[in-house]
C-alpha positions in Angstrom: -17.0 -18.8 14.1 -17.0 -22.6 14.2 -13.9 -24.6 12.9 -15.7 -26.2 10.0 -17.0 -22.8 9.0 -13.5 -21.3 9.3 -12.1 -23.8 7.3 -14.8 -23.6 4.3 -13.9 -19.6 4.4 -9.8 -20.1 4.5 -10.6 -22.4 1.5 -13.1 -20.2 -0.6 -9.9 -17.7 -0.6 -7.5 -20.0 -1.4 -5.9 -20.6 1.7 -4.2 -24.8 2.1 -5.3 -25.7 5.1 -1.8 -27.6 5.4 1.9 -26.8 4.8 4.8 -29.1 4.5 7.2 -29.7 7.0 10.9 -30.6 6.9 10.8 -33.9 6.6 8.2 -33.8 3.8 4.7 -34.2 6.1 1.5 -32.4 5.3 0.9 -30.1 8.6 -2.4 -29.1 9.6 -2.2 -25.3 10.1 -3.8 -23.9 13.4 -7.2 -21.7 13.4 -5.2 -18.8 14.6 -3.2 -18.6 11.2 -6.2 -18.9 9.1 -7.6 -16.0 10.9 -4.4 -14.1 10.2 -4.2 -14.7 7.0 -7.8 -14.1 6.2 -7.6 -10.5 7.7 -4.1 -9.7 5.7 -6.5 -10.5 2.7 -8.6 -8.2 4.0 -11.5 -10.2 4.6 -14.3 -9.4 6.9 -14.5 -12.3 9.0 -18.0 -11.1 10.5 -19.3 -10.1 7.4 -17.9 -13.3 5.9 -19.6 -15.6 8.5 -23.0 -13.9 7.5 -22.4 -14.9 3.6 -21.2 -18.3 5.1 -24.7 -18.9 6.6 -27.0 -18.6 3.5 -27.2 -20.9 0.8 -24.1 -23.2 -0.4 -22.4 -21.3 -3.9 -22.3 -23.9 -6.2 -19.1 -24.1 -7.7 -18.8 -23.4 -11.6 -17.5 -26.9 -13.2 -14.1 -26.0 -14.5 -13.6 -25.2 -18.2 -10.9 -27.1 -20.4 -7.9 -25.7 -19.8 -6.5 -24.0 -22.6 -2.8 -22.0 -21.0 -2.0 -18.9 -23.2 1.6 -18.8 -24.6 4.5 -16.8 -24.3 6.5 -15.1 -26.8 9.7 -16.9 -28.3 11.5 -15.7 -31.1 11.3 -16.9 -34.2 14.8 -17.9 -34.6 14.9 -19.9 -31.8 13.2 -22.8 -33.0 16.8 -24.1 -35.3 19.2 -22.4 -32.9 20.7 -22.7 -29.6 22.3 -19.2 -28.0 23.9 -18.1 -24.5 24.8 -14.7 -23.0 26.5 -13.1 -20.2 24.9 -12.6 -16.5 26.3 -10.0 -14.2 25.4 -7.2 -11.6 25.0 -3.7 -12.7 26.3 -1.9 -10.0 29.2 -4.5 -10.0 31.1 -3.4 -13.1 34.3 -1.3 -12.7 35.5 1.0 -15.2 37.4 4.2 -15.0 34.7 6.6 -15.7 32.0 5.7 -13.4 31.3 6.9 -10.0 32.2 4.0 -8.1 29.2 1.9 -9.1 28.2 0.3 -12.9 25.8 2.8 -14.6 23.8 2.8 -18.0 27.0 3.8 -20.1 29.3 0.7 -18.8 26.0 -1.3 -19.6 26.5 0.0 -23.4 30.1 -0.8 -22.7 29.8 -4.3 -22.0 27.0 -4.8 -24.6 30.0 -4.2 -27.3 32.1 -6.4 -25.5 29.2 -9.2 -25.5 28.3 -8.4 -29.2 31.8 -9.4 -30.0 32.2 -12.3 -28.3 29.1 -13.6 -30.1 26.8 -13.7 -26.7 22.7 -13.1 -27.6 21.8 -11.4 -24.4 23.4 -9.8 -20.9 21.1 -11.1 -18.0 21.1 -8.4 -15.4 20.0 -8.6 -12.1 16.8 -6.2 -11.0 16.8 -2.4 -11.8 13.6 -1.5 -9.8 13.8 1.6 -7.9 15.5 1.7 -4.2 15.0 4.0 -1.3 17.1 6.8 -2.4 17.0 8.3 0.7 18.4 5.3 2.7 20.8 4.1 -0.2 22.2 1.3 2.2 19.1 -0.7 1.5 20.5 -1.6 -1.6 19.3 -5.1 -2.1 18.0 -5.6 -5.2 15.2 -8.4 -4.5 13.6 -5.7 -1.6 13.2 -2.8 -3.7 11.2 0.3 -3.0 9.1 0.1 -6.0 9.2 -2.6 -9.1 7.3 -0.1 -11.4 10.5 2.1 -11.3 14.1 2.4 -11.8 17.1 3.3 -10.2 18.7 7.0 -10.7 22.0 5.7 -8.8 22.7 3.6 -12.3 22.4 7.2 -14.4 25.3 8.0 -16.1 25.4 11.6 -15.3 28.7 12.7 -17.0 27.1 12.0 -20.2 24.5 14.6 -19.4 24.2 17.9 -21.2 25.9 20.3 -19.3 27.9 18.3 -17.0 31.1 19.6 -16.6 33.4 17.6 -14.0 35.6 19.5 -11.5 38.7 18.9 -9.8 37.9 18.0 -6.6 34.9 16.1 -8.0 37.4 13.9 -10.1 39.1 13.7 -6.5 36.0 12.2 -4.9 35.1 10.0 -7.7 38.4 8.6 -7.9 38.0 7.5 -4.3 35.1 5.8 -5.2 36.3 3.9 -7.8 38.8 2.6 -5.8 36.9 0.9 -3.1 35.9 -3.0 -3.4 32.7 -2.5 -2.3 30.4 -0.2 -3.5 29.9 2.7 -1.2 26.2 3.2 -1.7 25.8 6.4 0.6 28.9 7.9 -1.0 27.5 7.4 -4.7 24.3 8.5 -3.8 25.5 11.6 -2.3 27.7 13.1 -5.1 25.3 11.8 -8.0 22.4 13.6 -6.2 24.1 16.7 -5.7 25.3 16.7 -9.4 21.9 16.1 -10.7 20.6 18.7 -8.4 22.9 20.9 -9.9 22.2 20.0 -13.3 18.8 20.3 -12.8 18.0 24.3 -12.7 19.2 24.8 -16.4 17.1 21.7 -17.5 13.9 23.3 -15.8 14.6 26.4 -18.0 15.2 24.4 -20.8 18.7 26.3 -21.1 20.5 23.2 -22.2 18.8 21.1 -24.9 20.4 17.7 -26.1 18.6 15.4 -29.4 19.1 12.5 -26.8 17.6 14.0 -23.7 14.1 16.1 -25.5 12.0 18.2 -23.8 8.9 17.5 -25.0 10.1 13.7 -24.3 10.0 14.5 -20.8 6.7 15.9 -20.9 5.4 12.5 -23.0 7.2 10.5 -20.1 5.1 12.4 -17.4 1.8 12.3 -19.0 2.5 8.4 -19.6 3.8 8.0 -15.8 0.3 9.5 -14.4 -0.5 9.1 -11.2 2.2 6.0 -10.4 5.0 8.3 -11.5 4.1 11.6 -9.6 3.2 9.1 -6.4 6.5 7.5 -6.8 8.5 11.0 -7.0 6.7 12.6 -4.1 7.3 9.5 -1.6 10.8 10.0 -2.4 10.6 13.6 -1.5 8.7 12.6 1.8 11.2 10.3 2.5 14.3 12.5 2.3 12.4 14.7 4.2 11.6 12.3 6.9 15.3 11.1 6.8 16.3 14.7 7.4 13.8 14.5 10.3 15.2 11.2 11.5 12.4 9.1 11.1 13.3 6.7 8.9 13.0 6.6 4.8 10.2 3.8 5.2 6.6 5.2 5.4 6.0 2.8 8.4 7.9 5.1 10.4 6.4 8.3 9.5 3.9 10.0 11.5 0.5 8.8 11.2 -0.8 11.6 8.6 1.8 11.0 6.2 1.4 7.1 6.0 -1.5 7.0 3.1 -0.7 9.2 0.3 -3.8 10.7 0.1 -4.2 12.6 3.5 -4.6 16.2 3.7 -0.9 16.3 4.9 0.6 14.6 2.2 -1.4 16.9 -0.2 0.1 20.2 1.9 3.1 18.9 1.6 3.3 18.4 -2.2 2.2 21.9 -2.8 5.0 23.0 -1.5 7.7 20.4 -2.8 6.3 21.1 -7.0 9.9 21.7 -8.2 11.3 18.8 -5.9 8.4 16.9 -6.8 9.4 17.3 -10.8 13.0 16.6 -10.2 12.3 12.9 -8.9 10.3 12.4 -11.7 13.2 13.6 -14.2 15.5 11.1 -12.5 12.9 8.7 -13.4 13.1 10.1 -17.0 16.7 10.3 -17.2 17.0 6.6 -16.2 14.6 5.6 -18.4 15.9 7.3 -21.6 19.5 5.8 -20.5 18.3 2.1 -20.3 16.9 2.9 -23.7 20.2 3.7 -25.1 21.4 1.0 -23.5 18.8 -1.6 -25.0 19.4 0.0 -28.4 23.0 -0.1 -27.9 22.6 -4.0 -27.5 20.5 -4.9 -30.4 23.2 -2.6 -32.3 26.0 -5.1 -31.0 24.1 -8.1 -32.3 21.9 -9.3 -29.4 19.4 -11.1 -30.9 17.7 -11.2 -27.7 19.5 -8.0 -25.8 19.0 -7.2 -22.4 17.7 -9.5 -20.0 15.5 -8.6 -16.5 15.0 -10.1 -13.6 11.7 -9.0 -11.8 11.9 -9.5 -7.9 8.5 -11.4 -6.1 7.7 -8.8 -4.3 8.5 -5.1 -2.2 9.9 -3.5 0.8 6.7 -3.3 2.8 7.6 0.6 3.7 8.3 1.7 0.0 6.6 3.6 -2.3 5.0 0.7 -4.1 3.2 0.1 -0.6 2.3 3.7 0.4 1.2 4.7 -3.5 -1.1 1.7 -4.1 -2.0 0.0 -0.1 -5.2 -1.2 -1.5 -3.3 -3.3 -3.9 -1.0 -5.2 -1.2 -1.0 -7.5 1.9 -0.4 -5.7 4.3 -0.4 -7.8 7.7 1.5 -10.5 6.5 4.4 -10.9 4.3 6.5 -13.2 1.8 8.1 -16.0 2.8 8.8 -20.0 2.5 7.9 -22.5 4.5 10.3 -25.1 6.6 12.4 -27.1 4.5 15.3 -29.5 5.5 17.9 -26.3 5.0 15.6 -23.7 7.1 13.7 -25.9 9.2 12.0 -23.2 11.2 10.9 -21.6 7.7 11.8 -18.2 6.0 10.0 -14.7 6.4 11.4 -12.7 3.3 9.6 -9.8 4.5 8.5 -8.7 1.3 5.2 -7.6 0.4 3.1 -9.1 -2.2 -0.1 -8.1 -4.2 -3.1 -9.2 -3.4 -4.7 -12.3 -5.3 -7.9 -10.5 -5.5 -5.9 -7.6 -7.0 -2.8 -8.8 -8.8 -5.0 -9.2 -12.3 -7.7 -6.7 -11.8 -8.6 -4.3 -14.5 -7.7 -3.5 -17.8 -4.0 -2.4 -16.3 -3.8 -5.0 -13.7 -1.0 -4.3 -11.2 0.5 -7.6 -12.3 0.3 -6.0 -16.1 1.7 -3.0 -15.0 5.0 -4.7 -13.4 5.9 -6.7 -15.8 5.5 -4.1 -18.4 7.7 -1.7 -16.9 10.3 -4.1 -17.2 9.5 -5.9 -21.2 9.4 -2.1 -22.7 13.4 -2.4 -22.0 13.8 -6.1 -22.4 14.1 -8.8 -24.7 13.7 -11.5 -21.9 12.4 -11.0 -18.2 13.2 -13.7 -15.4 10.5 -14.2 -12.6 12.2 -14.7 -9.2 10.3 -17.3 -7.6 8.0 -18.3 -10.3 5.8 -20.2 -8.1 4.3 -16.9 -7.3 2.7 -17.4 -10.3 -0.3 -20.2 -8.6 0.7 -19.5 -4.8 2.7 -17.5 -2.0 3.3 -18.6 1.3 2.2 -15.6 3.6 3.6 -15.2 7.1 1.4 -13.2 9.3 2.8 -9.9 10.8 4.8 -11.3 14.3 4.5 -14.6 13.7 7.4 -17.2 13.1 7.7 -18.7 10.0 6.4 -21.9 10.7 3.0 -20.6 11.5 2.5 -19.3 8.0 0.3 -20.4 5.0 0.1 -20.9 1.3 -2.7 -18.7 -0.8 -3.5 -19.2 -4.2 -3.2 -16.9 -6.9 -5.2 -16.4 -10.2 -2.6 -18.5 -12.1 -4.4 -18.5 -15.6 -5.1 -15.4 -15.4 -1.5 -14.5 -14.9 -0.3 -16.9 -17.3 -2.7 -15.0 -20.0 -1.2 -11.7 -19.1 2.6 -12.4 -19.3 1.6 -13.9 -23.1 -0.2 -10.9 -23.9 2.3 -8.2 -22.7 5.3 -10.6 -23.9 3.3 -10.8 -27.4 3.1 -6.7 -27.4 6.9 -6.1 -26.3 8.5 -9.5 -27.8 10.0 -10.6 -25.1 10.5 -13.7 -23.9 9.9 -15.3 -20.4 12.4 -17.4 -18.2 10.5 -18.8 -14.5 12.6 -19.3 -11.5 11.3 -22.4 -10.7 13.5 -23.6 -7.8 13.1 -24.9 -4.5 9.0 -25.9 -3.1 6.8 -25.8 -5.8 3.1 -26.7 -6.7 2.9 -29.9 -8.5 2.2 -29.5 -12.1 3.8 -25.9 -12.3 6.7 -26.7 -14.5 4.4 -28.3 -17.0 2.1 -25.5 -17.2 5.3 -23.1 -17.5 6.2 -25.3 -20.3 2.6 -25.2 -22.0 2.8 -21.4 -21.4 6.4 -21.1 -23.1 7.8 -20.0 -20.2 11.3 -20.9 -19.9 12.7 -23.4 -17.1 15.4 -22.0 -14.7 18.0 -25.0 -14.3 21.2 -24.8 -12.4 23.8 -27.4 -12.5 24.2 -28.2 -8.9 20.6 -28.4 -8.9 20.5 -30.9 -11.5 21.4 -34.1 -9.4 19.7 -37.3 -8.6 20.3 -39.8 -6.5 22.4 -41.5 -9.6 24.7 -38.3 -9.6 24.4 -35.3 -11.8 22.3 -35.5 -14.9 23.4 -35.8 -18.0 23.1 -32.9 -20.7 20.8 -34.2 -22.8 18.1 -34.7 -19.8 17.6 -30.7 -19.4 14.1 -29.6 -21.1 14.5 -27.3 -24.3 12.3 -24.7 -22.6 14.8 -23.9 -20.5 18.2 -21.5 -19.3 20.6 -23.5 -18.3 23.3 -22.1 -16.0 26.5 -22.8 -13.6 25.5 -20.4 -10.6 23.6 -17.4 -9.6 23.9 -14.7 -7.4 22.9 -16.1 -4.5 26.1 -18.5 -5.1 30.0 -19.1 -5.3 31.7 -19.6 -8.4 31.9 -23.2 -9.4 35.5 -22.8 -8.4 34.2 -22.1 -5.2 31.4 -24.5 -4.8 33.9 -26.9 -5.8 36.1 -25.8 -2.5 33.1 -25.8 -0.3 33.3 -21.9 0.2 29.8 -21.7 0.0 29.0 -24.9 3.2 32.0 -22.8 5.1 30.4 -19.2 4.8 26.8 -20.9 5.8 29.1 -22.3 9.0 30.8 -19.0 9.7 27.8 -16.8 9.6 25.7 -19.5 11.7 23.6 -19.8 9.3 23.7 -24.1 9.6 25.5 -26.0 12.8 28.8 -27.1 12.7 27.5 -30.4 12.9 25.2 -30.0 9.8 28.1 -28.3 8.2 30.5 -31.2 8.2 27.5 -32.9 6.8 27.6 -30.9 4.2 31.3 -31.0 3.4 30.7 -34.5 3.1 28.0 -34.2 1.0 30.2 -32.1 -1.3 32.8 -34.7 -1.5 30.5 -36.9 -3.5 28.9 -34.2 -5.6 32.3 -33.4 -6.6 32.8 -37.3 -7.7 29.3 -37.2 -9.3 30.6 -34.0 -11.3 33.7 -35.5 -12.4 31.9 -38.5 -13.5 29.5 -36.6 -15.2 32.1 -34.6 -17.0 33.9 -37.9 -18.2 30.8 -39.4 -19.5 30.4 -36.6 -21.4 33.9 -36.4 -23.1 36.0 -34.4 -21.1 39.2 -35.3 -19.5 40.0 -33.3 -15.8 43.5 -33.7 -14.2 43.0 -36.1 -11.6 43.6 -33.5 -8.7 41.4 -30.5 -9.3 43.1 -28.5 -6.4 44.9 -25.6 -8.1 43.7 -22.3 -9.8 44.9 -23.8 -13.0 43.0 -27.1 -12.8 40.0 -25.2 -11.2 39.9 -23.0 -14.7 39.9 -26.3 -16.6 37.1 -27.6 -14.8 35.2 -24.1 -15.2 35.9 -24.7 -18.8 34.4 -28.3 -18.8 31.6 -27.6 -17.3 30.2 -24.7 -19.2 30.9 -26.7 -22.5 28.7 -29.3 -20.7 25.8 -26.5 -20.0 26.3 -25.5 -23.5 25.5 -29.3 -25.3 22.2 -29.1 -23.5 19.0 -28.8 -25.7 18.0 -25.9 -23.3 17.4 -22.7 -25.8 19.7 -20.3 -23.6 22.8 -20.4 -21.7 24.0 -17.9 -19.0 27.1 -17.5 -18.5 27.7 -15.8 -15.5 30.7 -13.1 -15.5 31.8 -13.8 -11.8 33.2 -17.1 -13.2 35.3 -15.5 -16.0 36.9 -13.0 -13.7 37.7 -16.1 -11.1 35.9 -13.8 -8.0 36.5 -15.2 -4.8 34.1 -12.7 -2.8 30.3 -14.0 -3.3 27.7 -11.2 -4.4 25.0 -12.4 -1.8 24.9 -14.8 1.6 21.5 -15.9 1.7 20.2 -16.1 5.1 22.8 -12.9 6.2 21.6 -9.6 6.8 24.4 -7.1 8.4 27.2 -10.0 8.6 28.2 -10.1 4.7 28.1 -6.8 2.8 25.7 -8.5 0.2 24.7 -6.8 -3.1 28.1 -4.9 -2.8 31.0 -6.5 -4.1 32.6 -5.2 -7.1 34.6 -7.2 -9.8 38.4 -7.6 -9.6 39.0 -6.3 -13.1 38.3 -3.6 -14.9 36.1 -3.4 -18.0 38.7 -2.5 -20.4 40.6 -5.1 -18.9 38.1 -8.1 -18.8 39.6 -9.3 -22.5 42.5 -10.0 -21.2 41.3 -12.8 -18.5 42.3 -16.1 -19.8 39.5 -17.7 -18.5 36.8 -15.6 -20.4 38.8 -16.1 -23.6 38.5 -20.2 -23.2 35.1 -20.3 -21.8 33.9 -18.1 -24.6 35.6 -19.6 -27.2 33.8 -23.0 -25.8 30.4 -20.9 -26.0 31.3 -20.2 -30.0 32.2 -23.5 -30.6 29.2 -25.5 -28.8 26.5 -22.8 -29.6 27.3 -21.6 -33.0 25.8 -18.4 -34.5 23.1 -19.7 -37.2 
């Protein structure tokens, strides 16, 4: 195929012919990249070339752009609210099994409601690889359409009784500073399997766990639920055989869900498949109970759930629906000043041709799966609504390319589903975003995502009144240090310690941080906050944290998220982006028990400030 024909074909299928460079230039992508991306999009180059030799296609004139609007609660028309963000697994309690669970979520909903907040923000609750619990990143799930059974509060299930030996094991799991995912999974799944036979025979009945509701759940879940449960059974079987939890490592005749080998396996595992569907139902029931508890506690938005931008390449979703996903490229990011070689996130993305196809499109099912429990959802990497940077398998990230997605249709689906579930939408619009996307998101009533340390220009930190109304403002997220850690430069030191950036760049970043600290102090002073001349002690950094939260509380942004890790003054970050084995990402627990949270002076000070700055209307 000639170069001009290849370019025309690439453009026809939404492939950008250039990508950005770290020095903000546009760099042409290679012919090889174009061919690989077209192949990943399942375009037959030979057939497409024949098609291209015909009469040129006349492109229709674009119609006037009308963007559908997502749901916004009526009460937000005359008030601004706040909530608390956290990771469910990080919660410590005297009754959980070494990992925060849905009962802890109920308890913290009561606490958050008593403090006057209106939502609880959570990182994704998507289904992981149960057979390989150490694969614990909530942003690389096995499936976004199903839930994580490790969050089931087993002690709240009918028929459960704790033995002294089990309590001894649980005490050990509670005492660890990092979540022992393998230990938690082993004990929880053993206990759940012990409860399953009695449930299967319907000999244990409880109003909150009605067998008729389980049957209805299976019917509604349909093929998606059955295949996810079947994947889990196969995954456990393959791990026992020493193969691996992800399907790409399985024997060839098990790598397709519709093979004769898989059908034969399923016939012999009917009870086990039903067990894994039961786990999904238990998680569903308990998350519904937590959402109801949040509403009863007075949280007007309730739960605010996060949606990952993609799924594991070898998980349940890609195995169950292979024709829905890009198969020969993964989601990443082009080279930029902080990652000069680009990034490959090793995530599977939907095919642009499939994502919005059909009445119950993959995108509709995915957002519906979260909105059924939530008063708000956050779309991680909202740029994916318009484009994704795809990296061909076996290629370096700088050999990737941007591919367009049907943004108007995706915004329409979001508007429809959010109206159905009365769920507002937040778009994480950070980093490299397409021109005009933020305007389109605002027109669609999708809230922008504004982090304090990112809201700077050449003059320093932006004043509070410069923040947009349609936004969620926050100090930091799971990918950042706490504000006190940021002030100390702990994030910069972590990037150096884990060899993410070289020492000479670390020195530059430390110098930049000194300037940023001066800018932040100046912004807070201009807003009327008096701070100690020297911010170094624990007490003075707490004063800084309270002032910073007052600052973002005064923004016109409709929502403000207060990070629980800030309130408990955590020294260890949740996640260090760019690391995999050198840091225990997604494992650190809070240093404070749930029952002791109210004794934290910082929690009292910050939440009091929130109530003063954003009183209930």
